[in-house]
C-alpha positions in Angstrom: 125.4 93.2 113.2 128.7 92.2 114.2 131.0 95.1 114.1 134.2 92.9 113.4 132.5 91.4 110.4 131.7 94.8 109.1 135.1 96.2 109.7 135.9 95.1 106.3 133.7 97.4 105.0 135.5 100.6 106.1 135.6 102.2 102.8 131.8 101.5 101.9 130.2 104.6 100.6 126.8 103.5 100.1 124.7 101.3 102.4 120.9 100.6 102.2 119.3 98.5 105.1 115.6 99.3 104.4 112.8 97.1 104.9 114.3 95.3 107.8 114.0 95.1 111.8 117.0 97.4 112.9 116.5 99.2 116.2 118.5 102.1 117.5 121.7 100.3 118.5 122.0 99.4 114.5 123.3 103.1 114.4 125.9 103.2 116.8 127.3 99.9 114.9 127.8 102.1 111.7 130.3 104.4 113.1 133.0 102.5 111.3 131.8 103.4 107.9 133.6 106.8 108.1 133.6 106.8 104.4 129.8 106.6 103.8 128.2 109.0 101.8 124.7 107.4 101.3 123.1 105.9 104.3 119.3 104.5 103.9 117.5 102.9 107.0 113.8 103.6 105.9 111.0 101.5 107.0 112.8 99.6 110.2 112.2 99.8 113.8 113.9 102.9 114.9 111.7 104.5 117.8 112.1 107.0 120.1 114.8 109.5 120.1 117.7 109.6 117.6 121.0 110.0 119.3 122.7 112.4 117.0 126.2 111.8 118.4 126.1 108.6 116.8 126.1 110.0 113.5 129.1 112.3 114.2 131.8 110.0 113.1 130.1 109.9 109.6 131.6 113.1 108.5 131.1 112.4 104.6 127.6 111.7 104.7 125.7 113.4 102.0 122.5 111.4 102.1 120.4 110.2 105.0 117.1 108.4 104.8 115.4 107.8 108.1 111.7 107.6 106.9 109.1 105.2 107.9 110.2 104.4 111.3 109.1 105.5 114.8 111.2 108.5 115.9 110.0 110.9 117.5 112.7 113.3 118.4 116.7 114.2 118.2 119.0 114.3 121.0 122.2 116.8 120.7 120.7 118.1 117.9 122.7 121.4 117.3 126.1 120.1 118.0 125.7 116.8 116.4 124.2 118.0 113.3 126.3 120.9 112.4 129.5 118.2 111.9 127.5 116.5 109.2 128.5 119.5 106.9 128.3 117.4 103.6 124.8 116.5 104.2 122.7 117.4 101.1 119.6 115.1 101.3 117.8 114.1 104.5 114.7 112.4 104.7 112.9 111.8 107.7 109.2 111.3 106.7 106.7 109.2 108.2 107.8 109.3 111.9 106.5 111.1 115.1 108.4 113.8 115.2 107.0 117.3 116.6 107.4 120.9 116.1 110.9 121.0 117.8 112.5 119.3 115.0 112.4 122.6 113.1 114.9 124.0 115.3 117.0 120.8 115.3 117.5 121.0 111.6 117.8 124.8 110.8 121.5 124.2 111.4 122.5 121.9 108.3 122.9 124.8 105.8 124.3 122.4 103.4 120.9 120.6 102.8 119.7 120.8 99.2 116.7 118.2 99.9 114.6 118.1 102.9 111.7 115.7 103.4 109.8 115.9 106.8 106.4 114.6 105.6 104.0 113.1 107.6 105.1 113.7 110.9 103.2 115.5 113.8 104.6 119.0 113.2 102.3 122.3 113.9 102.8 125.7 113.9 103.3 128.2 111.2 104.6 127.9 107.8 108.3 126.7 108.8 109.6 129.4 106.0 109.2 132.2 107.8 112.3 134.4 107.1 112.1 135.3 110.8 112.0 133.1 114.1 109.2 130.8 114.3 106.4 131.7 117.1 107.0 128.3 118.6 111.0 128.6 118.6 111.4 132.3 119.7 111.6 131.9 123.4 114.3 129.3 123.0 117.3 131.3 124.3 119.8 128.1 124.0 119.2 127.9 120.1 122.5 129.4 118.6 120.6 130.6 115.4 119.2 133.8 114.6 116.5 132.0 112.4 114.9 129.0 113.8 112.9 127.9 110.9 114.1 126.4 107.4 114.6 129.8 106.1 118.2 129.6 107.2 118.5 126.5 104.7 119.7 128.6 101.9 120.7 126.1 99.6 117.4 124.1 99.6 116.3 123.1 96.3 113.8 120.5 97.4 111.4 120.7 100.3 108.6 118.4 101.4 106.6 119.1 104.2 103.3 117.4 103.2 101.2 115.9 105.7 101.9 117.8 108.7 99.6 120.5 110.5 101.1 123.7 109.4 98.5 126.3 109.4 98.9 130.3 108.3 99.8 131.7 105.1 102.8 131.6 103.1 104.7 134.8 103.9 106.4 137.3 101.8 110.4 137.3 102.6 113.3 138.5 100.8 115.3 135.3 102.2 112.4 132.8 101.2 114.8 130.2 99.6 115.9 131.3 96.2 116.9 128.2 94.9 113.9 126.1 95.7 112.9 124.2 92.7 110.5 121.8 94.5 108.0 122.5 97.1 105.2 120.1 98.6 102.9 121.7 101.4 100.2 119.0 100.3 97.8 118.0 103.4 98.4 120.9 106.2 96.2 123.5 107.1 97.5 126.7 105.2 95.0 129.1 104.1 94.6 132.9 102.7 94.6 134.5 99.2 97.7 133.1 97.3 98.0 136.5 95.5 98.8 138.3 98.7 101.4 135.4 99.8 105.2 134.8 99.2 104.4 132.1 96.9 105.2 134.6 93.5 108.9 135.1 95.0 109.2 131.4 94.2 109.4 131.9 90.2 112.4 129.0 89.9 109.7 126.4 91.0 109.5 123.6 89.0 107.2 121.2 91.0 104.6 122.9 93.3 102.0 120.8 95.1 99.2 122.9 97.4 97.0 120.3 97.4 94.4 119.5 100.3 94.9 122.6 102.0 92.3 125.6 102.4 93.6 128.2 99.9 90.9 130.4 98.4 90.5 133.3 95.8 91.3 133.3 92.5 94.2 131.8 90.9 97.1 134.2 91.2 98.4 135.6 87.9 102.0 135.2 88.9 101.7 132.0 88.1 101.9 132.9 84.6 105.8 133.8 85.4 106.8 130.1 86.4 107.8 129.2 83.1 109.6 126.3 84.3 107.4 124.5 86.1 106.3 121.0 85.3 104.1 119.7 88.1 101.4 121.9 89.5 98.6 120.1 91.9 96.2 122.7 93.2 93.5 120.3 94.0 91.0 119.8 97.2 91.4 123.8 98.3 88.9 126.5 97.9 90.0 128.5 94.7 87.4 129.9 92.9 86.4 132.0 89.9 87.4 131.3 86.2 90.6 129.7 85.1 92.4 132.8 83.6 92.7 132.1 79.9 96.0 133.8 79.4 97.3 131.9 82.8 98.0 128.2 81.6 99.1 128.8 77.7 102.3 130.4 78.9 103.0 127.1 81.0 104.3 125.3 78.4 106.8 123.0 80.3 103.7 121.5 82.0 103.6 117.8 82.3 101.1 117.6 85.2 98.4 119.8 86.3 95.4 119.3 89.0 92.9 121.7 89.7 90.0 119.5 90.8 87.7 119.5 93.8 87.8 123.4 94.2 85.1 126.0 93.6 86.1 127.1 90.0 83.4 128.1 87.8 82.9 129.4 84.2 84.0 127.9 81.1 87.7 126.7 80.5 88.4 125.6 76.9 90.9 122.6 76.6 92.5 123.7 73.6 94.4 126.0 76.1 96.7 123.0 76.3 97.2 122.5 72.4 100.8 123.3 72.4 102.0 121.8 75.6 103.9 119.1 73.8 104.9 117.8 77.2 101.6 117.4 79.0 100.9 113.9 80.4 98.2 114.4 83.1 95.6 116.7 83.2 92.8 116.7 86.1 90.3 118.9 86.2 87.3 117.5 87.9 85.0 119.9 89.8 83.2 119.5 93.1 80.5 121.8 91.7 78.3 122.0 88.8 79.5 125.8 87.8 82.8 124.5 85.8 82.4 123.5 82.4 85.2 122.1 80.1 84.8 122.9 76.5 86.5 120.5 74.6 85.4 120.8 71.2 86.5 124.6 70.4 87.9 125.5 68.3 86.5 122.7 65.8 89.0 120.0 64.6 91.9 121.1 66.7 94.8 118.5 67.0 96.9 118.5 70.3 100.7 118.2 70.4 100.4 116.5 73.8 100.4 112.6 74.5 98.5 112.4 77.7 98.9 109.2 80.1 96.2 110.2 82.4 92.8 112.2 81.8 90.3 113.1 84.3 87.4 115.4 83.6 85.1 114.4 86.1 81.7 116.4 86.4 83.0 118.7 84.1 79.8 119.1 82.1 80.6 117.4 79.1 77.8 116.6 76.8 77.5 114.6 73.6 80.0 112.2 72.4 83.3 111.5 73.9 86.0 114.6 73.4 87.1 114.1 70.0 90.8 115.0 70.8 91.0 111.5 72.2 91.1 109.9 68.9 94.6 111.4 68.8 95.8 110.0 72.1 97.6 106.3 71.7 99.3 106.4 75.3 96.2 106.8 77.6 96.5 104.5 80.6 94.0 106.2 82.6 90.5 108.0 81.5 87.9 109.3 83.7 85.0 111.0 82.0 82.1 110.2 85.0 79.4 112.4 86.1 79.1 114.0 82.8 76.4 113.7 80.5 78.1 111.7 77.8 75.7 110.0 75.4 75.8 107.2 72.9 77.2 103.7 72.9 79.9 102.4 75.3 83.1 103.8 73.2 84.9 100.3 72.6 87.1 102.2 70.1 88.5 103.9 73.2 89.8 100.5 74.3 91.4 99.7 71.0 92.9 103.0 70.2 96.1 102.9 72.2 99.5 101.6 71.6 100.0 101.7 75.2 96.8 99.6 76.5 94.1 101.6 78.5 94.4 100.2 82.1 91.5 102.2 83.6 88.3 103.7 82.3 86.0 105.6 84.3 82.7 106.4 82.7 80.0 106.2 85.6 77.0 108.5 85.7 76.3 109.5 82.0 73.7 108.9 79.7 75.2 105.8 77.5 72.9 103.3 76.1 72.7 100.2 74.4 74.8 96.8 75.2 78.0 96.5 76.5 79.4 94.6 73.8 83.2 94.2 74.0 84.5 93.4 70.5 88.4 92.4 71.1 90.1 90.9 74.1 91.9 93.4 76.5 94.3 91.7 78.9 95.4 95.2 80.3 92.1 96.8 81.3 92.2 96.4 85.1 89.1 98.8 85.9 86.0 99.4 84.3 83.5 101.4 85.8 80.2 101.8 83.6 77.9 102.4 86.2 74.7 104.9 86.5 74.1 104.9 82.9 71.5 103.4 80.6 73.1 100.3 79.6 70.7 97.5 79.0 70.4 93.8 77.1 72.3 91.0 78.5 76.1 90.7 79.4 78.2 88.6 76.6 78.7 84.9 77.5 82.7 85.8 76.5 83.0 88.8 78.9 85.4 87.0 81.5 87.3 86.2 78.3 87.5 89.8 76.7 88.9 91.3 80.0 90.2 88.4 81.7 92.6 90.6 84.1 90.0 93.1 85.5 90.5 93.8 89.0 87.5 96.1 89.4 84.1 95.7 87.4 81.2 98.2 88.2 78.3 97.8 86.1 75.6 98.8 88.7 72.5 101.2 88.1 71.9 100.1 84.8 69.2 98.3 83.0 71.0 94.9 82.5 68.8 91.8 82.3 69.2 88.1 81.9 71.5 85.7 83.8 75.1 86.2 84.5 77.7 84.7 82.2 79.6 81.8 83.8 82.7 83.1 82.6 82.8 85.9 85.0 84.4 83.3 87.1 87.5 83.3 85.0 88.4 87.0 86.1 91.2 85.2 88.0 92.2 88.8 89.6 88.9 90.6 90.1 88.7 92.0 93.6 85.3 94.1 93.4 82.1 93.2 91.2 79.0 95.6 91.5 76.0 94.4 89.7 73.6 96.0 92.0 70.5 97.7 90.8 69.9 96.1 87.4 67.5 93.3 86.4 69.6 90.5 86.3 67.8 87.0 87.1 68.4 83.5 87.8 70.8 82.2 90.2 74.3 83.5 90.9 76.9 81.3 88.8 78.5 78.6 91.3 81.6 79.3 90.2 81.6 82.9 90.9 80.8 82.0 94.5 84.1 79.9 94.3 86.3 82.8 93.3 88.8 83.2 96.0 90.3 86.6 95.5 87.0 88.4 95.2 87.1 91.0 97.9 83.8 92.8 97.6 80.5 91.5 95.8 77.3 93.4 95.3 74.5 92.2 93.7 71.7 94.0 95.6 68.4 95.2 93.8 67.9 92.6 91.1 65.9 89.4 90.8 68.2 86.7 91.8 67.0 83.5 93.3 68.3 80.7 94.7 70.1 79.4 97.9 73.1 81.5 97.7 74.8 79.7 100.7 75.2 76.2 99.6 78.2 74.0 99.6 79.9 75.8 96.6 80.1 79.1 98.4 83.9 79.6 99.0 84.5 83.2 98.9 87.7 83.0 101.4 88.8 86.6 100.7 85.4 88.3 101.0 85.3 91.3 103.2 81.7 93.0 101.5 78.7 90.8 100.8 75.6 92.7 99.5 72.7 90.4 98.5 69.8 92.5 99.6 66.6 92.9 97.8 66.7 90.0 95.7 64.7 86.5 96.0 67.2 84.6 97.7 66.1 81.3 99.9 67.9 79.1 102.5 69.4 79.5 105.8 72.5 81.1 107.1 74.5 77.7 106.8 78.0 77.2 108.2 79.6 77.8 104.8 79.3 81.5 105.4 82.1 80.9 108.1 84.4 80.2 105.1 84.6 84.0 104.7 85.9 84.5 108.1 87.2 88.4 107.4 83.7 89.3 106.3 83.1 92.7 107.6 79.7 93.8 106.0 77.0 90.8 105.6 73.8 92.4 104.0 70.8 89.9 103.3 68.0 92.0 103.9 65.0 92.1 102.0 64.9 88.3 100.6 63.5 85.0 101.5 65.7 83.8 104.0 64.4 81.6 106.9 65.4 79.5 109.5 67.2 80.4 112.6 70.1 82.9 112.9 73.1 80.7 114.0 75.3 80.7 117.1 78.5 80.8 115.1 78.0 83.9 113.6 79.6 85.4 117.1 82.5 84.0 115.6 83.1 86.2 112.8 84.3 89.0 115.0 85.6 91.4 111.8 81.9 92.0 111.3 81.2 96.1 111.2 77.7 95.5 109.9 75.0 92.8 109.9 71.7 93.3 108.2 69.2 90.4 108.3 66.4 92.6 108.5 62.9 91.8 106.1 63.3 87.9 106.2 61.6 85.1 107.7 64.4 84.1 110.3 62.6 82.6 113.4 63.9 81.5 117.1 65.7 83.5 119.3 68.5 86.0 118.9 71.5 84.2 119.9 73.6 85.6 122.9 76.7 85.0 120.8 76.2 87.9 119.0 77.5 90.0 121.7 81.1 88.7 120.9 80.9 91.0 117.9 82.6 93.9 119.5 83.9 95.5 116.2 79.8 95.7 115.3 78.6 99.0 114.6 75.0 98.2 112.5 72.7 95.4 113.7 69.4 95.0 111.8 67.3 91.9 112.4 63.7 93.9 111.8 60.9 92.4 110.2 61.5 88.9 110.9 59.6 86.3 113.3 62.1 86.7 115.7 61.0 85.6 119.4 61.8 85.3 123.1 63.7 87.7 125.3 66.2 90.2 124.2 69.8 89.2 125.1 72.2 91.6 126.6 74.4 93.3 123.9 76.4 95.2 126.7 79.7 94.2 125.5 78.9 95.8 121.8 80.8 99.1 122.5 80.7 100.1 118.9 77.5 99.7 118.3 75.6 102.7 116.6 72.6 101.2 114.8 70.4 98.7 116.5 67.1 97.8 114.8 64.9 95.3 116.2 61.6 96.3 115.1 58.7 94.0 114.0 59.6 91.0 115.8 58.0 88.8 118.3 60.4 89.8 121.0 58.7 89.3 124.8 59.5 90.4 128.5 61.2 93.2 129.9 64.1 95.2 128.6 66.9 94.0 130.5 68.8 96.5 132.6 72.0 95.6 131.1 70.7 95.4 127.7 73.3 98.2 126.1 76.6 99.5 127.3 76.1 102.9 128.6 79.7 103.9 126.9 78.3 102.9 123.6 78.1 105.7 120.4 74.6 104.2 119.8 72.9 106.8 117.2 69.5 105.1 116.6 67.5 102.5 118.8 64.5 100.9 117.1 62.4 98.3 119.1 59.0 99.3 117.8 56.1 96.8 117.3 57.1 93.8 119.4 55.7 92.3 122.8 58.1 94.1 125.2 56.3 95.1 128.8 57.5 96.8 132.0 59.2 100.0 132.2 61.8 101.7 130.2 65.1 100.9 132.1 67.1 103.6 133.2 70.2 102.3 131.2 68.6 103.7 128.0 68.9 107.2 129.5 72.5 106.9 129.8 72.9 106.5 125.9 74.1 110.0 125.7 75.0 110.1 121.8 71.1 108.6 120.8 69.2 110.5 118.5 66.5 108.3 117.7 64.3 106.4 120.3 61.4 104.0 118.9 59.6 102.3 121.2 56.0 102.4 119.7 53.6 99.2 119.3 54.7 97.4 122.6 53.1 97.1 126.2 55.4 99.4 127.9 53.8 100.6 130.8 54.2 102.8 134.0 55.2 106.7 133.8 57.2 108.4 131.3 60.4 108.3 133.1 62.0 111.6 133.9 65.3 110.0 133.2 64.6 110.0 129.3 65.3 113.7 129.4 69.0 113.2 130.0 69.0 112.1 126.0 69.8 115.7 125.5 70.6 114.9 121.7 67.6 113.1 120.8 65.6 114.0 117.4 63.1 111.3 116.9 61.1 109.9 120.2 58.5 107.3 119.6 56.6 106.1 122.7 53.0 105.7 121.2 50.8 102.6 121.0 51.9 101.6 124.8 50.2 101.7 128.1 52.3 104.7 129.5 50.3 106.6 132.1 50.7 109.6 134.3 51.6 113.1 133.3 53.9 114.1 130.1 57.5 114.9 131.9 57.8 118.8 132.0 61.9 118.5 131.4 60.8 117.4 127.8 60.5 120.7 126.9 64.7 121.2 127.7 65.8 118.6 125.2 65.3 120.8 122.1 64.7 118.2 119.8 66.8 118.4 116.6 68.5 121.7 117.4 71.9 120.0 118.0 72.4 118.5 114.8 71.8 121.1 112.2 75.8 121.0 111.6 76.3 117.3 112.1 76.0 114.7 109.6 75.6 111.4 111.3 73.5 109.5 108.8 73.6 108.7 105.6 77.3 108.1 105.5 78.8 105.8 102.9 81.6 103.2 102.7 84.2 104.1 100.5 86.9 101.5 99.4 90.2 102.8 97.7 91.6 99.8 95.9 95.6 100.1 96.5 95.8 97.4 93.2 94.3 100.1 90.9 96.9 102.8 92.0 97.9 104.6 88.9 101.4 106.5 89.8 102.7 109.2 88.3 106.4 109.8 88.7 107.8 113.4 87.9 111.0 114.6 89.5 110.2 114.4 93.3 106.7 114.0 92.9 104.9 110.8 93.4 101.0 110.7 92.4 98.7 108.0 92.8 95.5 108.0 91.2 93.4 105.3 92.6 89.6 104.1 92.5 87.5 105.2 94.8 83.8 103.4 94.9 81.1 104.1 97.2 80.4 100.4 97.8 77.6 100.8 100.5 75.3 103.9 101.7 74.0 103.8 105.1 71.0 102.0 105.3 69.4 102.6 108.7 65.5 102.9 107.9 63.0 104.6 110.3 59.5 104.5 110.3 57.8 107.8 111.9 54.4 109.0 111.9 54.2 112.7 110.9 51.5 114.6 108.9 48.9 112.0 109.4 50.8 109.4 107.7 53.9 106.7 108.4 56.4 107.1 105.9 60.0 105.1 106.0 63.2 107.8 106.2 66.8 107.0 105.5 70.0 108.6 104.7 70.9 112.1 105.3 67.2 113.4 105.8 67.5 111.8 109.3 70.0 114.4 110.0 67.1 117.0 109.5 63.9 115.5 111.2 62.7 115.7 114.7 59.5 114.8 116.4 57.8 113.5 119.6 55.2 110.8 119.6 53.3 110.0 122.9 50.0 109.3 121.2 47.5 106.3 122.0 48.6 105.8 125.7 46.7 106.9 128.9 48.5 110.0 129.6 46.7 112.0 132.0 47.2 115.9 133.6 47.8 119.0 131.5 50.1 119.5 128.4 53.2 121.2 130.0 54.2 125.0 129.0 57.5 123.8 128.9 56.7 121.9 125.6 56.5 125.4 124.1 60.1 125.4 124.1 60.8 122.7 121.2 61.4 125.7 119.0 63.3 123.1 116.4 60.8 120.1 116.4 58.9 119.4 113.3 56.7 116.8 114.6 54.2 116.8 118.0 51.6 114.1 118.3 49.9 113.5 121.8 46.7 112.5 120.3 44.3 109.5 121.8 45.3 110.4 125.7 43.2 111.3 128.4 45.1 115.0 128.4 42.9 117.8 130.1 43.3 121.5 130.5 43.9 124.1 127.8 46.4 124.1 124.9 49.4 126.2 125.9 49.7 129.5 124.6 53.7 128.8 124.5 52.8 126.5 121.5 53.0 129.7 119.3 56.7 129.6 120.0 57.2 126.3 118.2 58.6 128.1 114.9 59.8 124.9 112.8 56.7 122.6 113.7 54.9 121.2 110.8 52.4 118.6 112.2 50.5 118.9 115.8 48.1 116.4 116.6 46.0 116.9 119.8 42.9 115.2 118.9 41.0 112.7 121.2 41.5 114.2 124.3 39.8 116.0 126.6 41.2 119.5 126.2 39.0 122.3 126.9 39.4 126.3 126.6 40.3 128.4 123.9 42.4 127.5 120.9 45.4 130.0 121.3 45.1 132.8 118.5 49.2 132.9 118.5 49.4 129.7 116.5 48.6 131.3 113.4 51.9 132.5 113.5 53.4 128.9 112.9 54.3 129.6 109.4 55.7 125.8 108.7 52.5 123.9 110.1 51.0 121.6 107.4 48.9 119.3 109.7 46.6 120.6 112.4 44.1 118.6 114.4 42.5 119.1 117.7 39.5 116.8 116.8 37.7 115.0 119.7 38.0 117.5 122.6 35.9 119.7 124.6 37.4 123.2 122.9 35.6 126.3 122.9 35.4 129.7 121.6 36.8 131.1 118.1 38.6 129.0 115.9 42.1 130.8 114.9 41.8 133.1 111.9 41.7 131.9 108.4 45.1 133.6 107.4 48.6 132.0 106.9 48.6 128.2 107.5 45.5 128.3 109.1 44.0 129.3 105.8 44.7 125.9 104.5 42.8 124.0 107.2 38.9 122.9 107.0 36.6 122.0 109.6 37.7 118.4 109.9 40.5 119.8 111.9 37.8 121.2 114.6 35.4 118.1 114.3 33.6 116.8 117.7 34.1 120.0 119.4 30.4 121.2 119.9 31.5 124.9 121.5 33.9 125.9 118.6 32.4 128.5 116.7 33.5 130.7 113.6 33.0 131.5 110.0 34.7 128.1 109.1 32.5 125.9 111.4 29.4 128.0 110.1 28.5 129.3 113.6 28.5 132.2 115.3 30.0 132.8 118.2 28.1 135.9 119.5 24.4 136.0 120.4 22.2 139.2 119.6 21.4 141.2 122.9 18.9 144.2 123.1 21.3 147.1 125.1 20.2 147.8 128.4 19.4 151.6 130.0 22.5 150.5 132.2 26.0 151.1 130.2 27.9 148.8 131.9 25.7 145.9 132.4 24.8 146.3 128.6 28.8 146.2 127.9 28.9 142.7 130.0 25.7 141.3 128.4 27.2 142.2 124.9 30.4 140.3 125.8 28.5 137.3 127.0 28.9 134.1 124.9 26.0 131.8 124.1 27.4 129.3 125.5 27.8 130.5 129.2 25.8 128.7 132.0 24.0 130.6 134.9 25.1 128.2 137.8 22.3 128.9 140.0 19.4 128.4 137.7 21.3 125.0 136.8 21.7 123.6 140.3 18.1 124.5 140.8 16.6 122.8 137.6 19.0 120.0 138.6 17.6 119.4 142.1 13.8 120.0 141.1 14.2 117.3 138.7 15.8 114.9 140.9 12.9 115.6 143.3 10.2 114.7 140.7 11.9 111.5 139.3 12.0 110.0 143.0 8.3 111.3 143.7 7.4 109.6 140.6 9.3 106.0 141.3 7.5 106.2 144.8 3.8 106.9 143.5 4.4 104.3 140.9 5.2 101.5 143.9 2.4 102.8 146.0 -0.2 102.5 143.0 0.7 99.0 141.6 1.3 96.2 144.5 2.9 93.9 142.1 5.7 96.3 141.3 6.0 97.1 144.9 6.4 93.2 145.9 9.1 92.8 143.2 10.9 95.7 144.4 11.0 94.2 148.0 12.2 91.1 146.8 15.2 92.3 145.1 16.0 94.3 147.8 15.9 91.2 149.9 17.8 89.3 147.4 20.7 92.0 147.2 20.9 92.0 150.9 21.0 88.1 151.2 23.9 87.8 148.4 26.1 90.2 150.0 25.8 88.6 153.3 26.5 85.3 152.3 29.6 86.6 149.8 30.9 88.3 152.9 30.7 85.3 155.0 32.1 82.8 152.3 35.0 85.2 151.9 35.9 85.5 155.6 35.6 81.7 156.0 38.2 81.1 153.1 40.6 83.7 154.5 40.4 82.0 157.8 41.0 79.1 156.4 44.1 80.2 154.7 45.5 81.9 157.7 
């Protein structure tokens, strides 16, 4: 900016330079505008510290807007700001100011409106009435009150989107003129009835959303008779909504009580006389809050709503009757209730201001979706998770041509898709998943250039999806899984260069995975499992540095595993049920990755488990079963301290079980961590319905769950192999070492696995006794020790395992009495103990004690009575054995002496053995000498 050219505007009073690239030097050049009253520099490139002295010449300034920049602080704060004595409106929102800004601004006593939203300010609520804890030690500050309480003329304050904590205190100085207050999106907490909020009875706008306030709604809200805007959503409020509370707030235009812990029944007719009401949002987070809309019968409201949200409010029957008197509705959300009947076409036609958003998800609507009249204003239609059926009308695209979001998933629609869908030129999300659609996806739809998300999962579609007609250039999310699609991953998919999720799993796709997939660098999830892909896994896949989920399981991929060391963000890797061969590469995975699940089961991998796997510190699931891995089970696997499922079964591991496995504590660390079963949520900016009321702006966007994490894990527990996915993986824990060549005794340390649910050590060569420490496996549900050479008694303390459902010690050498048939052991039959001939007890119909007559000697009699039938006298045993051996040897010599023919045959046999050994040794030595 040239100051000479600007000098002609010295008497300028209002200057707006918003949404440009101006930097800090611009402010100094504005000093010549001494008559300036309104200055706006929002959303520019101002950064760092703001030099207040540069604003000092602007003594007439009344409004200053510096929001949306990158400012982090102010210099010369008090001296400069005190010269702006006429400043009434200050907006520094959406910057990077910290808690020191509170002290800097406390001298602007002329302020009437202050916005410091969405900065990095932390500390206690900045209207304490006393020096704030983080300012009280600053001796250079000339003001006694170092927070915003000194701004006694303040009428509007927005401190939302920061990190303020604590409660709203009571204070006689608590801003008597305040009319608008927003503290949304902080960490404020406590019970409102015990706080200073009730002193602000002149409030017209109050936003307490997204905090941690709790308890019942304070009765003092009844005194806020001027209140127009009330948002208490996303808190921890509980109890009933008091019936006399809301009827007195007749100035209300906007009310939002959603996402709390409210309970009981609330009659919607409480709003009947609120003639100014425009928006009501009462959606519940629990199933304990019910909204009654039909009592008293036939009530007629005085209001005309623009927005109504009653999600998860236990609505039953047809749509609320009062809606027939609403003619200005633009947004209706009645999802997650139990509404019945047919699709409400009348609601689309009843408005003088056409409806823009209709959300009816998760109800019990039946029949066909048959739109009777074209509607050019509807932008969002969600009728998912109902019982709608039949075919979609051929003219659907003509009926709602300007639709942006169309969600018809989880119904019973069938037939082919109408080609008119492609004429929805503004369509951004199309979800037709979980229906019975068939045929091919219309070619016209595959050329829709504006489509962002396409979901057709779990249908009966067929044909080649990636043909030359594929031209979804804006596509970011593509879900084609669980259909009958054929063909290959041709290079047409490269036209969707911004693709983030590609799911073609459970289809009939074939061919090789192309190397150009490595150029689709925006991919976050790539799911190709359960197809017929062959060839090698291309090494170019390691270029996908944003990849977090990779599934190529259940294909026919072969060859060695490539290095995936560059995939730093990978969390799920599924390679199971292919034909991969060779060693697991040492640089297979990056040690700093956040990998949660590694599945390489049922391949042809051999060698040892590389040390690099033990560096995966976040790993929860490790599946290596069904390979040819050998050697000792390495101790470095014990470094996987967060592991919950480990399956090393059906390999060739040998040696002892590492004792350190007992210190891993399978499953204990994850009880409060939800790392599996997460969903991808999309919030669509194009569907924001904004409500402007005074200083408050609320956007009611559409949030859709487009994908639930699909990481599927197979694990054998309770004698069956099942697949697990989603949130259940957060609670599963197990160790499977079965079908190997493990030897030695079972470590006592395994008894420390108190959180483990399944332990399988079967089909090995383990010996020794069952550790008594196994009675400490308090959460165990399945314990399999069968097909080993274990001996000794079964520890009687195992009967204390209250969750044990499957127990097997078959095919061992165990002895003694089986555990008492009580608690869970009362549910086991003799099949749990098969092929242990020395076990006894009533269950096995074998007596454990022999009947012995008492002797004259009490001590000896006592010992005889304690003797067990299977005890062996070692002297008698060895004597009988030696005698038998001598008798057999003498018998053999006698036969040779009596029968000359057999004697001759025996000598010939001995001679032949001697010659064979001689010539073998001679031949071997000559070959060895020739080689040397």
